[in-house]
C-alpha positions as CSV (number, residue, x, y, z in Angstrom):
1,M,17.9,-2.4,40.3
2,T,15.3,-4.4,42.2
3,S,13.1,-3.0,44.9
4,T,15.0,-5.0,47.5
5,A,18.3,-3.6,46.3
6,I,16.9,-0.1,46.4
7,A,15.8,-0.6,50.0
8,A,19.3,-1.8,50.9
9,A,21.0,1.1,49.1
10,T,18.7,3.5,51.0
11,I,19.9,2.3,54.3
12,D,23.5,2.5,53.3
13,S,23.4,5.8,51.4
14,P,25.9,8.3,53.0
15,A,24.1,11.4,51.8
16,T,20.5,11.9,52.7
17,R,17.7,14.4,53.1
18,T,15.0,14.3,55.7
19,E,11.4,14.1,54.6
20,H,8.2,13.8,56.7
21,D,4.9,12.0,56.4
22,L,2.1,11.2,58.8
23,L,4.2,8.5,60.5
24,G,7.1,10.9,61.1
25,A,10.5,11.8,59.7
26,R,12.7,9.5,57.5
27,D,16.0,10.0,55.8
28,V,15.8,9.6,52.0
29,P,18.9,9.2,49.7
30,A,19.8,12.7,48.6
31,H,20.2,11.5,45.0
32,A,16.7,10.0,44.8
33,Y,13.9,11.7,43.0
34,W,11.4,9.6,45.0
35,G,10.6,10.5,48.6
36,V,9.4,9.3,52.0
37,H,6.1,7.7,50.7
38,T,8.0,5.7,48.2
39,L,10.6,4.7,50.7
40,R,8.0,3.2,53.0
41,A,6.4,1.4,50.1
42,V,9.7,-0.2,49.2
43,E,10.2,-1.3,52.7
44,N,6.6,-2.6,53.1
45,F,6.4,-4.5,49.9
46,P,9.5,-6.6,49.3
47,I,7.4,-9.1,47.4
48,T,8.6,-9.8,43.8
49,G,11.8,-7.7,43.8
50,T,10.5,-6.3,40.5
51,P,9.8,-2.5,40.4
52,I,7.0,-0.9,38.4
53,A,9.7,0.5,36.1
54,I,9.5,-2.8,34.3
55,Y,6.3,-1.4,32.7
56,P,7.3,1.7,30.8
57,E,3.8,2.1,29.4
58,L,2.6,2.5,33.0
59,I,5.2,5.3,33.7
60,R,4.3,7.0,30.5
61,A,0.6,6.8,31.4
62,L,1.1,8.3,34.8
63,A,3.1,11.1,33.3
64,C,0.4,11.8,30.8
65,I,-2.2,12.0,33.5
66,K,-0.1,14.3,35.7
67,E,0.7,16.6,32.8
68,A,-3.0,16.8,31.8
69,A,-4.0,17.5,35.5
70,A,-1.4,20.3,35.8
71,R,-2.7,21.9,32.6
72,A,-6.4,21.5,33.6
73,N,-5.7,23.0,37.0
74,H,-3.9,25.9,35.5
75,D,-6.8,26.4,33.1
76,L,-9.2,26.5,36.0
77,G,-7.0,29.0,37.9
78,L,-6.0,26.5,40.6
79,L,-2.3,26.2,39.7
80,D,0.0,29.0,38.8
81,A,1.8,29.0,35.5
82,V,5.3,28.6,37.0
83,R,4.5,25.4,38.9
84,A,2.3,24.1,36.1
85,D,5.0,24.6,33.5
86,A,7.6,22.9,35.7
87,I,5.3,19.9,36.3
88,V,4.5,19.6,32.5
89,A,8.2,19.7,31.7
90,A,9.0,17.0,34.2
91,C,6.1,14.8,32.9
92,R,7.3,15.2,29.3
93,E,10.8,13.9,30.3
94,L,9.1,10.9,31.8
95,R,7.1,10.4,28.7
96,E,10.4,10.4,26.7
97,G,11.8,7.6,28.9
98,R,13.8,9.6,31.4
99,L,13.9,8.8,35.1
100,H,12.0,5.5,34.8
101,E,14.6,3.9,37.1
102,Q,13.2,6.1,39.9
103,F,9.9,4.2,39.8
104,V,11.0,1.7,42.5
105,V,7.9,0.4,44.3
106,D,7.1,-3.3,43.8
107,V,4.6,-4.3,41.1
108,I,2.6,-6.1,43.8
109,Q,1.6,-3.8,46.6
110,G,-1.1,-3.1,49.1
111,G,-3.0,0.2,49.1
112,A,-4.9,0.0,45.9
113,G,-2.0,1.6,43.9
114,T,-1.4,4.5,46.3
115,S,2.3,3.7,46.4
116,T,2.6,3.9,42.6
117,N,0.7,7.2,42.6
118,M,2.9,8.7,45.3
119,N,6.1,7.4,43.6
120,A,5.0,9.3,40.5
121,N,4.0,12.4,42.5
122,E,7.4,12.5,44.2
123,V,9.5,11.9,41.1
124,I,7.6,14.5,39.2
125,A,7.7,17.0,42.1
126,N,11.5,16.6,42.6
127,R,12.3,16.9,38.9
128,A,10.1,20.0,38.7
129,L,11.9,21.5,41.7
130,E,15.2,21.0,39.9
131,I,13.7,22.7,36.8
132,L,12.7,25.6,39.0
133,G,16.2,25.9,40.5
134,H,15.4,24.3,43.8
135,A,16.9,21.2,45.5
136,R,15.1,17.9,45.7
137,G,12.9,17.7,48.8
138,E,12.2,21.5,49.0
139,Y,8.5,20.9,48.9
140,Q,7.6,24.3,50.2
141,H,8.1,25.5,46.6
142,L,6.3,22.6,44.9
143,N,4.6,19.8,46.7
144,P,3.9,16.2,45.5
145,N,0.5,16.2,47.1
146,D,-0.7,19.8,46.9
147,H,0.5,20.6,43.4
148,V,1.4,17.4,41.4
149,N,-1.7,15.5,42.8
150,L,-4.0,18.6,42.9
151,G,-7.6,17.6,42.3
152,Q,-6.7,13.9,42.2
153,S,-6.8,10.7,44.2
154,T,-5.0,7.4,43.6
155,N,-8.5,6.0,43.1
156,D,-9.1,7.9,39.9
157,V,-5.4,8.4,38.8
158,Y,-4.4,4.7,39.1
159,P,-7.2,3.0,37.2
160,T,-7.0,5.6,34.5
161,A,-3.2,5.0,34.3
162,L,-3.8,1.3,34.0
163,K,-6.3,1.8,31.2
164,L,-3.9,4.1,29.3
165,A,-1.0,1.7,29.8
166,A,-3.2,-1.2,28.6
167,H,-4.1,0.8,25.5
168,F,-0.4,1.5,24.8
169,G,0.5,-2.2,25.3
170,I,-2.3,-3.5,23.2
171,E,-1.2,-1.3,20.3
172,R,2.2,-3.0,20.4
173,L,0.7,-6.4,20.8
174,V,-1.6,-6.0,17.8
175,Q,1.4,-4.9,15.8
176,A,3.3,-8.0,16.8
177,M,0.3,-10.2,15.9
178,A,0.2,-8.6,12.5
179,V,3.9,-9.5,12.0
180,L,3.1,-13.2,12.9
181,R,0.0,-13.1,10.7
182,G,2.1,-11.8,7.8
183,A,4.5,-14.7,8.2
184,F,1.7,-17.3,8.1
185,E,0.1,-15.5,5.1
186,R,3.4,-15.7,3.2
187,K,3.7,-19.4,4.0
188,A,0.1,-19.9,2.9
189,V,1.1,-18.5,-0.5
190,E,4.3,-20.6,-0.7
191,F,2.5,-23.8,0.2
192,A,-0.6,-23.1,-1.9
193,D,0.1,-26.0,-4.3
194,V,1.2,-28.6,-1.7
195,L,-1.5,-31.2,-1.4
196,K,-1.7,-33.0,1.9
197,M,-4.1,-35.0,4.1
198,G,-6.3,-33.1,6.5
199,R,-7.1,-34.8,9.9
200,T,-9.9,-34.8,12.4
201,Q,-9.5,-36.3,15.8
202,L,-5.9,-37.3,14.6
203,Q,-7.4,-39.6,12.0
204,D,-7.2,-39.3,8.3
205,A,-9.9,-37.0,6.9
206,V,-9.9,-35.5,3.4
207,P,-7.2,-33.8,1.4
208,M,-6.4,-30.1,1.6
209,T,-3.4,-28.0,0.8
210,L,-0.7,-27.0,3.2
211,G,-1.4,-23.4,2.1
212,Q,-5.0,-23.8,3.3
213,E,-3.8,-25.1,6.7
214,F,-1.4,-22.1,7.2
215,S,-4.0,-19.6,6.0
216,T,-6.2,-20.7,8.9
217,Y,-3.5,-19.6,11.4
218,A,-3.3,-16.2,9.7
219,T,-7.1,-15.9,9.8
220,M,-7.3,-16.8,13.5
221,L,-4.7,-14.1,14.3
222,G,-6.6,-11.5,12.2
223,E,-9.8,-12.2,14.1
224,D,-8.1,-11.8,17.4
225,E,-6.5,-8.6,16.4
226,Q,-10.0,-7.3,15.8
227,R,-11.3,-8.6,19.1
228,L,-8.4,-6.8,20.9
229,R,-9.3,-3.6,19.2
230,E,-12.9,-4.0,20.4
231,A,-11.9,-4.8,23.9
232,V,-9.5,-1.9,24.2
233,E,-12.3,0.5,23.4
234,L,-13.7,-0.3,26.8
235,V,-10.6,1.1,28.6
236,H,-11.2,4.5,26.9
237,E,-13.8,5.2,29.5
238,I,-12.1,6.7,32.5
239,N,-13.0,7.9,36.0
240,L,-10.5,10.8,36.2
241,G,-12.1,13.6,38.2
242,G,-14.0,11.3,40.5
243,T,-11.2,11.5,43.1
244,A,-11.6,9.3,46.2
245,I,-14.8,7.4,45.5
246,G,-16.3,9.0,42.4
247,T,-18.1,12.0,44.1
248,G,-15.4,14.4,42.9
249,I,-14.6,15.7,46.4
250,T,-11.8,18.4,46.4
251,A,-11.9,18.7,42.6
252,H,-13.2,21.8,40.7
253,P,-16.7,21.3,39.2
254,D,-15.3,21.6,35.7
255,Y,-12.2,19.6,36.4
256,A,-13.4,16.2,35.2
257,A,-14.4,17.5,31.8
258,R,-11.3,19.7,31.4
259,V,-8.8,17.1,32.5
260,R,-10.3,14.6,30.1
261,E,-9.9,17.1,27.2
262,R,-6.3,17.7,28.2
263,L,-5.5,14.0,28.6
264,A,-7.0,13.3,25.2
265,E,-4.8,16.0,23.7
266,V,-1.7,14.5,25.4
267,T,-2.4,10.9,24.5
268,D,-4.3,11.3,21.2
269,I,-6.8,8.8,22.4
270,A,-10.6,9.5,22.2
271,L,-11.3,9.2,26.0
272,V,-14.7,9.4,27.6
273,T,-15.6,10.3,31.1
274,A,-17.7,7.6,32.7
275,P,-21.3,8.7,33.1
276,N,-21.3,7.5,36.7
277,L,-17.9,8.1,38.3
278,I,-18.9,6.2,41.5
279,E,-19.6,3.1,39.5
280,A,-16.5,3.6,37.4
281,T,-14.3,3.9,40.4
282,Q,-15.2,0.5,41.8
283,D,-15.9,-1.5,38.6
284,C,-13.1,-3.6,37.0
285,G,-15.2,-5.0,34.2
286,A,-13.1,-3.5,31.4
287,F,-10.0,-5.3,32.8
288,V,-11.9,-8.6,33.0
289,Q,-13.0,-8.2,29.4
290,L,-9.6,-7.3,28.2
291,S,-8.0,-10.2,30.1
292,G,-10.5,-12.6,28.7
293,V,-9.6,-11.5,25.1
294,L,-5.9,-11.9,25.9
295,K,-6.8,-15.5,27.1
296,R,-8.6,-16.1,23.8
297,V,-5.4,-15.0,21.9
298,A,-3.3,-17.2,24.1
299,V,-5.5,-20.3,23.7
300,K,-5.6,-20.0,19.9
301,L,-1.9,-19.2,19.6
302,S,-1.1,-22.3,21.8
303,K,-3.4,-24.5,19.6
304,T,-1.4,-23.2,16.5
305,C,1.9,-24.1,18.2
306,N,0.5,-27.6,19.1
307,D,-0.2,-28.1,15.4
308,L,3.3,-27.0,14.4
309,R,4.9,-29.4,16.9
310,L,2.7,-32.2,15.7
311,L,3.1,-31.6,12.0
312,S,6.9,-31.4,12.4
313,S,7.1,-34.4,14.7
314,G,9.8,-37.0,13.8
315,P,11.9,-36.7,11.8
316,R,11.2,-40.3,11.0
317,A,8.8,-41.7,13.6
318,G,6.3,-38.8,13.5
319,L,4.1,-37.0,11.0
320,G,7.1,-35.3,9.5
321,E,5.0,-33.1,7.1
322,I,6.9,-29.9,7.7
323,N,10.3,-28.9,9.1
324,L,10.8,-26.2,11.7
325,P,14.1,-24.4,11.5
326,A,16.6,-25.9,13.9
327,M,17.4,-23.4,16.7
328,Q,19.6,-25.3,19.1
329,A,20.7,-28.8,20.1
330,G,17.8,-30.6,21.7
331,S,19.4,-33.0,24.1
332,S,22.5,-33.3,26.4
333,I,22.5,-37.1,25.8
334,M,20.8,-37.8,22.4
335,P,23.1,-36.7,19.5
336,G,21.4,-35.0,16.6
337,K,18.1,-34.4,18.4
338,V,16.4,-31.1,17.6
339,N,13.3,-30.0,19.5
340,P,10.5,-27.5,18.6
341,V,11.7,-25.0,21.2
342,I,10.1,-21.9,19.8
343,P,6.5,-23.3,19.7
344,E,7.2,-24.8,23.2
345,V,8.0,-21.4,24.7
346,V,4.9,-19.9,23.1
347,N,2.8,-22.7,24.6
348,Q,4.2,-21.8,28.0
349,I,3.4,-18.1,27.5
350,A,-0.2,-19.2,26.8
351,F,-0.3,-21.2,30.0
352,E,0.8,-18.2,31.9
353,V,-1.8,-15.9,30.3
354,I,-4.6,-18.3,31.1
355,G,-3.4,-18.3,34.7
356,N,-3.2,-14.5,34.7
357,D,-6.8,-14.3,33.5
358,I,-7.9,-16.4,36.5
359,T,-6.0,-13.9,38.8
360,V,-7.7,-11.0,37.2
361,S,-11.1,-12.6,37.6
362,F,-10.5,-13.3,41.3
363,A,-9.1,-9.8,42.0
364,A,-12.0,-8.1,40.2
365,E,-14.5,-10.1,42.1
366,A,-12.8,-9.4,45.4
367,G,-13.5,-5.6,45.3
368,Q,-15.6,-4.2,48.0
369,L,-18.0,-1.3,48.1
370,Q,-16.6,1.9,46.4
371,L,-13.1,0.7,45.5
372,N,-11.2,-2.4,44.3
373,A,-8.0,-2.6,46.4
374,F,-6.5,-5.3,44.2
375,E,-5.9,-3.4,41.0
376,P,-2.1,-3.7,41.4
377,I,-2.3,-7.5,40.8
378,I,-4.8,-6.9,38.0
379,A,-2.3,-4.5,36.4
380,H,0.7,-6.8,36.9
381,S,-1.3,-9.8,35.4
382,I,-2.5,-7.9,32.3
383,F,0.8,-6.2,31.6
384,K,2.6,-9.5,31.8
385,S,0.1,-11.1,29.5
386,V,0.4,-8.3,26.9
387,N,4.2,-8.1,27.0
388,H,4.8,-11.8,26.9
389,L,2.3,-12.4,24.1
390,R,3.9,-9.7,22.1
391,N,7.4,-11.1,22.6
392,G,6.0,-14.6,21.8
393,C,4.4,-13.5,18.6
394,L,7.6,-11.8,17.3
395,T,9.7,-14.8,18.3
396,L,7.4,-17.3,16.7
397,A,7.4,-15.3,13.5
398,E,11.1,-14.6,13.2
399,R,12.6,-17.8,14.7
400,C,10.1,-20.4,13.5
401,V,7.4,-19.6,10.9
402,E,9.5,-17.7,8.5
403,G,11.9,-20.7,8.2
404,I,9.3,-23.5,7.9
405,T,9.7,-25.9,4.9
406,A,7.4,-28.6,3.5
407,N,8.3,-32.2,2.9
408,R,6.5,-32.2,-0.4
409,E,7.2,-35.7,-1.6
410,H,6.2,-37.2,1.7
411,L,2.9,-35.2,1.7
412,A,2.1,-36.3,-1.8
413,A,2.7,-39.9,-0.9
414,L,0.4,-39.7,2.1
415,V,-2.4,-38.3,-0.1
416,R,-1.8,-40.9,-2.8
417,D,-1.9,-43.8,-0.3
418,S,-4.7,-42.4,1.8
419,I,-8.1,-43.9,2.2
420,G,-9.5,-40.5,2.9
421,V,-9.6,-39.6,-0.8
422,V,-12.6,-42.0,-1.2
423,T,-14.8,-39.3,0.3
424,A,-14.5,-37.3,-3.0
425,L,-16.1,-40.3,-4.8
426,N,-19.3,-40.2,-2.8
427,P,-21.2,-38.2,-5.5
428,Y,-20.1,-40.7,-8.1
429,I,-20.3,-44.1,-6.6
430,G,-22.4,-43.5,-3.5
431,Y,-21.6,-43.7,0.2
432,K,-22.3,-47.5,0.4
433,Q,-19.9,-48.4,-2.4
434,A,-17.3,-45.8,-1.2
435,T,-17.4,-47.5,2.3
436,A,-16.8,-50.9,0.7
437,V,-13.8,-49.5,-1.2
438,A,-12.4,-47.9,2.0
439,R,-12.9,-51.1,4.0
440,E,-11.1,-53.1,1.3
441,A,-8.3,-50.6,1.0
442,H,-7.7,-50.6,4.7
443,A,-7.7,-54.4,5.0
444,S,-5.5,-55.0,2.0
445,G,-3.2,-52.0,2.2
446,G,-4.1,-51.3,-1.4
447,S,-4.9,-47.9,-2.9
448,V,-8.4,-46.5,-3.3
449,Y,-7.5,-45.6,-6.9
450,R,-6.6,-49.2,-7.9
451,I,-9.6,-50.8,-6.2
452,V,-12.1,-48.4,-7.9
453,L,-10.5,-49.2,-11.3
454,E,-10.4,-53.0,-10.6
455,K,-14.1,-53.0,-9.6
456,G,-15.0,-51.0,-12.7
457,L,-16.8,-48.4,-10.6
458,L,-15.3,-45.5,-12.7
459,T,-13.2,-45.3,-15.7
460,Q,-9.6,-44.0,-15.3
461,A,-10.6,-40.7,-16.9
462,Q,-13.6,-40.3,-14.6
463,L,-11.4,-41.2,-11.6
464,D,-8.7,-38.8,-12.5
465,H,-11.3,-36.1,-13.0
466,A,-12.9,-36.8,-9.6
467,L,-9.5,-36.9,-7.8
468,R,-8.0,-33.8,-9.4
469,P,-6.5,-31.5,-6.7
470,E,-9.0,-28.7,-7.1
471,A,-11.9,-31.2,-6.6
472,L,-10.2,-32.5,-3.4
473,T,-9.6,-29.1,-1.8
474,R,-12.6,-26.9,-2.6
475,P,-16.2,-27.1,-3.7
476,V,-16.6,-27.9,-7.4
477,A,-19.5,-28.8,-9.7
478,F,-19.7,-32.5,-10.7
479,D,-21.7,-34.4,-13.3
480,V,-23.1,-37.5,-11.8
481,A,-24.9,-38.5,-14.9
482,G,-21.8,-38.1,-17.0
483,R,-19.6,-40.3,-15.0
């Protein structure tokens, strides 16, 4: 259900309960776990029609924080056991995936995330009230602000939740990248004996194997998995306990340390309280860094897809070196046409991620003084990038890479007829004579092999030794004197 649909349903709901906030009283659907603050946010921000429930990692993160806060406040004697236990029970249900449909505020919102925090406070409070045997909205028994949000502010809860959600999302993305890397690694083994021509600047270069080419794609993914693991370490530093601007106003002196301990227990993440909570409350550098690494992943993944599209171009008027699995008809007018639709969709994901990184950069830069009000768009941009890259990696692996085949005879013919193999003869006949051979081969259409033999530059045995596959695709020792 979209945020717009929820707003409409609210107006038309026959059964309501009355709730109050600083602006006055409003009727809220009796069945809703959210309350008046969420209602106003739904009405105020009909922007995308997409509720924050689209990001379950964010809901899970918020539940982790509220559970840790309840336990910490109980430890410090600020929250009685009955209320603390009810809040913890409600939070654990959210962590298990229940009531996520109740998180209805739009992903893009004003207020620096306050609407998201209040949506969480209200859902948790109303579910906790039910657990205690009370009706939703009976906040005199357990209040969203006084109890669920005790010792907290949106300004320390929301950025901490974004960091936890980013951690959860990156874990899933890295797993998906490993799946894609594994697919490329298996193809590298399968194609290890397939000789082909390498190219630089789209011109014939020197021979390589198709296995070597595919191994580079696996290596690039492995490098970026490591870069993501490094970047995610930055989001383990949190400002929880800083409350409004980082001074910790209204929080117990021991709350920041205790809530971090409790949150680390809940999430099993080695979290660190920022040494300067005022700085940490206003700084979005970790998000900028993470977004930049996501852009790096996208750029390299897109380059790989460009290669796959080029290598498979044809089937007769292109390179035609590999075959991508046919996924669907490629044209409504050209019979038999099949397009590289899977690499194409991953290219488009990459374009989006690059744009999201620009959005994150602008939003982080636009922060003023002690708070950045634009973290909701930072969150939306990063979460989209993470989710779409993950889906793209899995789709590319399962619906493209695993089914790639090589046109072995065509590749062998390209190597046999290529002028590029003359480079391997430089140590034997010298660059000047090799250049002359290449020029003649290009002008006459003849083969390098035949011209070298005709000119008596090398014997057939020497030529076969110089042009053996292992000499063409990796460093080998050669005996110039024994040629």
